[in-house]
N, C-alpha and C positions, 0 to 999 in steps of 0.2 A: 504494500500500500504506500502511495506517495505521501510522505509526511508533510504537514502544512496545508493539505488540501481537504477542506470540509466535504465529507460524503453526505449528500442530502438525498431525500427521497426522489425517485424518478418522477419527472414531471412531463405530462403530455399536453397540458393546456393551462389556460389562465381563467380565473373567475374575477370579474371586475364589476363595480357599480358606478362606473363612469367611463369617460373616454377623453382623449386628448384632441383638442380642436385648435385650429389656427385663428388667431385674433390679433389684428394690428401687426402682422408680421411675426408674431410669436406663437409658439405651440404651448397651449396652457391646458391644465386638467379641468374637466367639466363634470360635475357630479350628476348622477342619474338616480331614478327611483326603481330601477330594475337591474337584474343580473344580465351579464353578457358572458358567454363561454367562448373563448377563442383558442385557436391553436397557438403555437409559439412562433408562427411566421408572420412577420410584419411587412406590409408593402406601403407604397406611398399614400394610399388611402386609409391606412390603418391596419389593425390586426385582422387576419382571416378568421371567420367564424368557424368554430368547431361543429361538426355534424350533430353533436348532442344538443347544441343550442336550439336548433330547429325542432329536433325530436321532442325536447321537453316542452317547447311552446305548443306543439301539436297535441302532446299528451295532456297538458293542462288546459287546452282549448283557450289560450289567451295570447295576446300579442305582447303583454308585459310579463316577463319571467321574474316572479318575485319569490319563488321558493324552488329549491333544488333538493332532490333526495340524495343523501350522502351517508357515508360511513367514515369512521376514523381509522387510521392505520395503526395507531399505537394505543396502549392502555394509559400511558402517562400524558396528562394534558400538555406538559411542557415540551414533549417530543412532537406532538401534533402542531402546536402553536408556539413559536418562539417569538417573544416580545421583549424589546429592550430599547433603551435610548440609543440613537445612532446619529453620528455626525459624519457627513460626507464632505470631503474637500471639493469645492465647486470648480476648481481649476483642473484637477486631475480626475475627478469623479470617483476617487477611491474612498472607501470607508476608512476613517482614521481613528475613530473612537466608538466603542460600544459599552454601555453600562446599564445597571439595573437600579440606580439610585443609591447604591451602597458602594459597589466597587465597579471599576471599568478597566477595559483593555485598550490602551492607546498606543498608536504607532508614533514613535519619537525617533530622533536622530540616533539614539542609543539602542534602538530596537523596540519591540512591543513590551510595554510595561504595564503592570497592574497598579492602579492608582485609586484613590477615593473618588466616588461619584456622588456629588451633591445634588444632582438633578439639573436640568437645563437652566432654570431660573437663577441658580446660585453658582453656576460654573462659568468662569471667565473664558475658558476655552470654547465653550459651546454657545455663548450668548448670541443674540441677534436672530433667534429662530431657526438656526441651521441644525440644531440638535433636536430631534423629534423622537417620540415614541413610535416604534416601527415594528409591525408584526407580520409574520408569515405563517399561514395556515395551510397545511396539506390535507386534501380530502380525496376520498374515493367517491366518484359520482355514479349514481345508479347502482346497478348490481354487478359491476365489473369484478372479476374474480382475481385479477393479478394485483401487482403493487403500483400500477401506473396511476399517478395522482394528478389532480388539478391544484394549482396554488392560488390562494387569495392573499393579496398584500394590502395592508392598510396602515395609515398613520392616525386613524380616528380613535380617540379615547373611548367613545361609546361602543364601537365595534370590539375593540381590544378587551374592554371590561366585560361586556356581555358574553363574548365567546369564551373567555377564560373562566368566568364564573359558571357558565353552563357545564363546561367540561369537568370542572372540579366537583360540582354538585352531582352530576350524573355518575361520575366515577365513584364518588362516595356512597351514594344511595344504592348503587347497583352491586356493591361489593367487588369492584374491579372489573366490571363487564363493559367498560366504555367502548372498547374496540369492536364489540359485538352488537351494540345497540343500533337499531334503525333510527336515523335522524334526518332532519332536513335543515338546510340553510335558508334563512328567511330574511327579507327586507322589512325593517321596521322604521317608523317615522316618529319624530317628536319635534317640539319647538321649545325654544328657551329665550331668555332675555338677550343672550349674546347673539342669537340668530335673528333678533328683532321679530320674534314670533313667526318667522318664516319656517316652513318644515325643513328639517334636516333628516337624512336617511342613514341608517347604520345596519349592520349585519348581526343577526342573532342565530342561535342554534337551538333547535327544539325537536320534540317528537313529531313524526308525520301526522298530518291531519287525519282524524278518525281513529288513531291508535292511542289507547290509554296507557298509563304508566305500567299498570299490571300486565297488559298485553305485551308491551315492549320488553319488559323484563323476561317474560316467558320466551319471547322470540330470541332474545339475547342468549339465554341459557341453552336453548335448543341449538342455536348456531355454534356456540362454544363446544357443545358435546359433539356435534357433527364434524367440525373442523379438527378437534383433538383426536377423534377416532380415525381421521384420515392422516394424522401425523403432524398437524399444524402446531407450531410452537410459538405462541404469542410472546412469551417471556424471552425467547431467543431472538425474535424480531425486534423487540424493544431494546434489548442489549446491543444488537447490531447497530441500531439507529443511534443509541447513546455513544457507542464507540466512534461512529462516523462523524457525528457532530463535534466530538472532542478531538478529532484528528487535525483540525485546522484552527486558525485564529478568527477569521471572519467568514460569515455564511454568504458570500457573494462571489459570483464569477465575473470575469471581465465583460462578457457579452450582455449581462443583464443590468449592469450599472447604469448605462445611458437611459434605459427605460424607467428605472427607479427614480433617477433624477428628474426626468421629464414629467412623470406622473405625480410625484410627491414633493419635489423641491423646485417649483417653478420660479422664474425670476420675480423678485419682489418689486414690481413697477408701479404699485398703486398706493404706496406709502403705508401699507398695513403690514404688521409683523406676521410671519408665519408661525410664530411660537404658540404652542397650545396654551390655553388659559389655565390658571390655578395651578401652576407648577409648585412643587415643594421639594424639600430635601429628604422626603421619605423614599424608601425602596419602591420600585415601580408597582409591585403587586399591592403594597399597602396603600399607595396613592390611588390606584384604580378603585380599590374597595372603598376608600374614604370618600371618593367623589360620587358614589352611587346616590 
């Protein structure tokens, strides 16, 4: 295995709730109230749609795709969804610092160092809105039987908090059956004073419509027994993922950095800061919980 290379879950497509549009000569992110599933191929007009996008719209008999049937790859929430504060250098496009509000790994002239992480609002290095909470969620869409996942990326605190809370709660109440539960990704909306009462949309994770918690737990137990009888080792898969993430320093490849910057770190040309509100010096997980 190549040391220093983070081994991440295989990805065959993207899930987004927005798109990048050209405005006044700049390519800027634009939020949406529906999901779009794309391939990993981008052309001049944007990302190519994945065949599942149209299939799901036809299945739900709707033009707006606001829920997607999914399963999780791993039993541990932190393996499915990696969320941390991230600072990208705008000139080189490279990630130079990632932290959780307690400690961080920062690329310096002396190499990568582990340093205290006070959070974006109290960090001189990450001030100005360039350090953001950034999450990556890998999901199995539909009833696919292999390990090919779709990735959902977000810098939204509402999505990060909701997704992590759901996974932690489902893992706890099911007795460790998170990877076997039938679930769906769903768009939700809310308005706040900071949004001037305009609706903002975020992503949540829940049981499929029409499936009770009792039924879902029964289905998860049956799925676990069936897979284990066939030789499936969920603990072994989780450990392989844990080892893969620990093999490198930063979870990014050179080819995905431009799309990350374009979608989540647009030029600040309107005089408003990109910095998320209500930052604190708490660890990220505590901060997300406190902001509920």
